[in-house]
C-alpha positions as CSV (number, residue, x, y, z in Angstrom):
1,M,37.6,82.8,140.7
2,G,34.5,84.4,142.2
3,R,32.0,82.7,144.3
4,L,28.5,81.6,143.1
5,V,25.7,84.0,143.9
6,P,22.9,82.0,145.6
7,A,20.1,84.2,144.4
8,V,21.2,84.0,140.8
9,T,21.7,80.3,141.1
10,R,18.1,79.9,142.3
11,A,16.7,82.1,139.6
12,L,18.5,80.0,137.0
13,D,17.3,76.8,138.6
14,V,13.8,78.1,138.2
15,L,14.3,78.9,134.5
16,E,15.8,75.5,133.8
17,L,12.7,73.8,135.2
18,F,10.8,75.1,132.2
19,L,13.0,73.0,129.8
20,H,11.0,69.9,130.9
21,G,7.3,68.8,130.7
22,D,4.8,71.0,128.9
23,G,6.8,74.1,129.5
24,T,4.4,75.6,132.1
25,L,4.7,75.6,135.9
26,S,2.9,77.0,138.9
27,A,4.5,78.4,142.1
28,P,3.6,75.3,144.2
29,E,5.2,73.0,141.6
30,V,8.4,75.1,141.6
31,T,8.4,75.0,145.4
32,R,8.1,71.3,145.4
33,K,10.7,70.6,142.7
34,L,13.4,72.9,144.1
35,Q,12.6,72.5,147.8
36,L,12.6,76.3,148.3
37,P,10.5,78.4,150.7
38,R,7.2,79.5,149.2
39,T,8.1,83.2,149.8
40,T,11.4,82.8,148.0
41,V,9.7,81.1,145.0
42,H,7.1,83.9,144.7
43,E,9.8,86.5,144.8
44,L,11.8,84.7,142.1
45,L,8.8,84.3,139.9
46,T,7.7,87.9,140.3
47,T,11.2,89.2,139.5
48,L,11.6,86.9,136.4
49,A,8.1,87.9,135.2
50,A,8.9,91.6,135.7
51,R,12.0,91.2,133.5
52,S,10.0,89.2,130.8
53,Y,11.9,86.0,131.4
54,L,8.6,84.4,132.5
55,V,5.1,85.3,131.5
56,A,1.7,84.3,132.9
57,V,-0.1,81.6,130.8
58,P,-3.4,83.0,129.4
59,D,-6.5,81.3,130.7
60,R,-4.4,79.2,133.2
61,P,-4.3,81.3,136.4
62,G,-1.2,80.8,138.5
63,R,0.9,79.2,135.8
64,Y,3.9,80.6,134.0
65,R,5.9,79.9,130.8
66,L,9.1,81.2,129.4
67,G,8.9,84.8,128.2
68,V,10.2,86.7,125.2
69,R,13.5,87.6,126.9
70,T,14.6,84.0,126.9
71,Y,13.9,83.7,123.2
72,Q,15.9,86.9,122.5
73,L,18.9,85.5,124.4
74,G,18.6,82.2,122.6
75,S,18.4,83.9,119.2
76,R,21.4,86.0,119.9
77,Y,23.3,82.8,121.0
78,A,22.3,81.1,117.8
79,E,23.5,84.0,115.7
80,Q,26.9,83.8,117.2
81,L,27.4,80.1,116.6
82,D,29.8,78.9,114.0
83,L,29.0,75.3,113.1
84,A,32.5,74.7,111.6
85,A,34.3,76.1,114.7
86,E,32.0,74.3,117.2
87,G,32.3,71.1,115.1
88,R,36.1,71.3,115.1
89,Q,36.2,71.7,118.9
90,V,34.0,68.6,119.4
91,A,35.8,66.6,116.7
92,Q,39.1,67.4,118.5
93,R,37.8,66.0,121.8
94,V,36.4,62.8,120.1
95,A,39.7,62.3,118.2
96,E,41.7,62.7,121.4
97,T,39.5,60.0,123.0
98,C,39.8,57.4,120.2
99,G,43.0,58.4,118.3
100,E,41.2,58.2,115.0
101,T,40.2,60.7,112.3
102,V,36.9,62.7,113.0
103,H,34.9,64.6,110.5
104,V,31.9,67.0,110.6
105,A,30.0,67.4,107.3
106,I,26.9,69.0,105.9
107,L,24.7,68.1,102.9
108,E,24.7,70.1,99.7
109,G,22.4,68.7,97.1
110,T,23.5,65.0,96.8
111,D,27.0,65.7,98.0
112,V,28.6,66.2,101.4
113,I,31.0,69.0,102.3
114,Y,33.5,68.4,105.1
115,I,33.5,71.5,107.3
116,A,35.8,70.2,110.0
117,Q,38.4,67.5,110.3
118,V,40.8,66.3,113.0
119,D,43.3,63.8,111.9
120,S,44.2,60.5,113.5
121,T,47.3,60.2,115.7
122,H,48.3,57.5,113.2
123,A,49.6,58.2,109.7
124,V,46.5,57.7,107.5
125,R,45.7,59.2,104.1
126,M,42.0,59.6,103.3
127,V,40.1,61.0,100.4
128,S,38.0,63.1,102.8
129,A,39.4,66.5,104.0
130,A,38.0,69.7,105.3
131,G,36.5,71.7,102.5
132,R,36.3,68.7,100.1
133,K,33.0,67.6,98.5
134,L,32.2,63.9,98.0
135,P,29.1,62.0,96.8
136,A,26.8,61.6,99.8
137,H,25.8,58.0,98.9
138,C,29.5,56.9,99.2
139,T,30.0,58.1,102.8
140,S,28.7,57.4,106.2
141,V,28.1,61.1,106.9
142,G,26.2,61.4,103.6
143,K,24.0,58.4,104.2
144,M,23.2,59.8,107.7
145,L,22.2,63.1,106.2
146,L,20.2,61.6,103.3
147,A,18.4,59.3,105.7
148,S,17.4,62.3,107.8
149,L,15.6,64.0,104.9
150,P,11.8,64.0,104.6
151,A,10.7,61.4,102.1
152,P,9.6,63.9,99.4
153,E,12.8,65.8,99.6
154,L,14.9,62.6,99.4
155,D,12.9,61.6,96.3
156,T,13.5,64.9,94.7
157,R,17.2,64.8,95.3
158,L,17.6,61.2,94.0
159,D,15.4,61.7,91.0
160,G,17.5,61.1,87.9
161,L,20.7,60.9,89.9
162,E,23.4,58.6,88.6
163,L,25.0,56.9,91.6
164,T,28.6,56.8,90.6
165,G,30.9,54.7,92.7
166,M,34.2,55.7,94.3
167,T,35.3,52.1,95.1
168,P,34.2,48.6,94.1
169,D,32.2,48.6,97.4
170,S,30.3,51.8,96.7
171,I,26.5,51.7,96.4
172,T,25.5,52.4,92.8
173,D,21.9,51.1,92.8
174,E,19.1,53.4,94.0
175,Q,17.1,50.6,95.6
176,E,20.1,49.3,97.4
177,L,20.8,52.9,98.6
178,R,17.2,53.2,99.9
179,T,17.5,49.9,101.7
180,A,20.7,51.2,103.3
181,L,19.0,54.4,104.3
182,D,16.2,52.5,106.0
183,A,18.8,50.6,108.0
184,V,20.4,54.0,109.0
185,R,17.0,55.3,110.3
186,E,16.4,52.1,112.2
187,R,19.9,52.0,113.8
188,G,20.4,55.7,114.3
189,V,23.9,55.7,112.9
190,A,25.4,55.1,109.5
191,V,28.2,52.8,108.7
192,E,30.5,52.8,105.6
193,H,32.9,49.9,104.7
194,Q,35.4,51.0,102.1
195,E,32.8,52.8,100.0
196,S,34.6,56.1,99.6
197,D,38.1,54.9,100.4
198,P,39.3,51.4,99.7
199,Y,41.0,50.9,103.0
200,V,38.8,52.9,105.4
201,G,35.7,52.2,107.5
202,C,33.5,54.9,109.0
203,V,30.6,55.4,111.3
204,A,28.5,58.6,111.6
205,A,25.8,60.1,113.8
206,P,23.4,63.0,113.3
207,V,23.9,66.6,114.5
208,R,20.7,68.5,115.2
209,D,20.0,72.2,115.7
210,R,17.7,73.7,118.3
211,S,14.6,72.9,116.3
212,G,15.6,69.2,116.2
213,R,16.5,69.3,112.4
214,V,19.5,67.3,111.3
215,V,22.0,69.9,110.0
216,A,25.2,67.9,110.0
217,A,26.8,64.6,110.7
218,L,29.8,63.7,112.8
219,S,31.9,60.6,111.8
220,V,34.8,58.6,113.1
221,S,37.0,56.9,110.4
222,V,39.5,54.1,110.9
223,P,41.6,52.0,108.6
224,M,40.1,48.6,108.0
225,I,43.1,46.9,109.4
226,R,42.0,48.2,112.8
227,W,38.3,47.6,112.2
228,N,36.2,44.8,113.8
229,E,32.7,44.5,115.2
230,E,33.8,45.5,118.7
231,R,35.7,48.6,117.4
232,E,32.7,49.5,115.3
233,R,30.4,49.5,118.3
234,E,32.9,51.5,120.3
235,L,33.3,54.1,117.6
236,A,29.6,54.3,117.0
237,G,29.1,55.2,120.7
238,L,31.8,57.9,120.4
239,A,30.2,59.3,117.2
240,V,26.8,59.5,118.9
241,E,28.3,61.1,122.0
242,G,30.2,63.7,119.9
243,A,27.2,64.4,117.7
244,E,25.0,64.9,120.8
245,E,27.6,67.3,122.3
246,L,27.7,69.3,119.1
247,S,23.9,69.3,118.9
248,G,23.8,70.7,122.5
249,R,26.1,73.5,121.5
250,L,23.7,74.3,118.7
251,G,20.9,74.6,121.2
252,H,19.3,71.1,120.8
253,H,17.7,69.8,123.9
254,R,16.7,66.1,123.9
């Protein structure tokens, strides 16, 4: 394993400073934040600007912002991302932590499609599976994704929709669904109790892309025999943690 190159490390430290605040910095601010010599900071800024990683801010003398080269690198990174592959890697880690089944799903119309699944270490049969499509209103991932839609888009998708149930506990009334979605927005996670599977509970959290848009949901499912309030809180925390990790892989920065 090679050693870290100090000059490269310092240059990257400078670039990462621009992820915070209003996205602009001056040389004195960089000097203060990184505790580097002024001469070193000026050399770093000059070099990064010469390579288009930084650019001077118009009408604000002495201040810099990220340049086009960082955008080009970010765009190339985004092009190479595979949501399903990244989702499966994160789902694997979450499943290893809790021993339960973990899914990643996307929204298609008023249905969800499961694009990744890692099974529980216990023998559990579920209606959900990678590649399968289920009604969004019957699942935690679906409710999370529906709750994340802009109001006009949600209205369009629900207009004239017959909410068919999958179990006796499924939501089949539009107003009840809207109330449930309000609760999801307030809490930040979605919970399902035997609504798509008669013996399974589930909790889901939102996955965001680099623009902050919700593009998927990650859920943890557990048989109701192992479900209680404490376990729900624990799994909700793991779902949020996993969703944030996957969001980070997609370029989202909180």
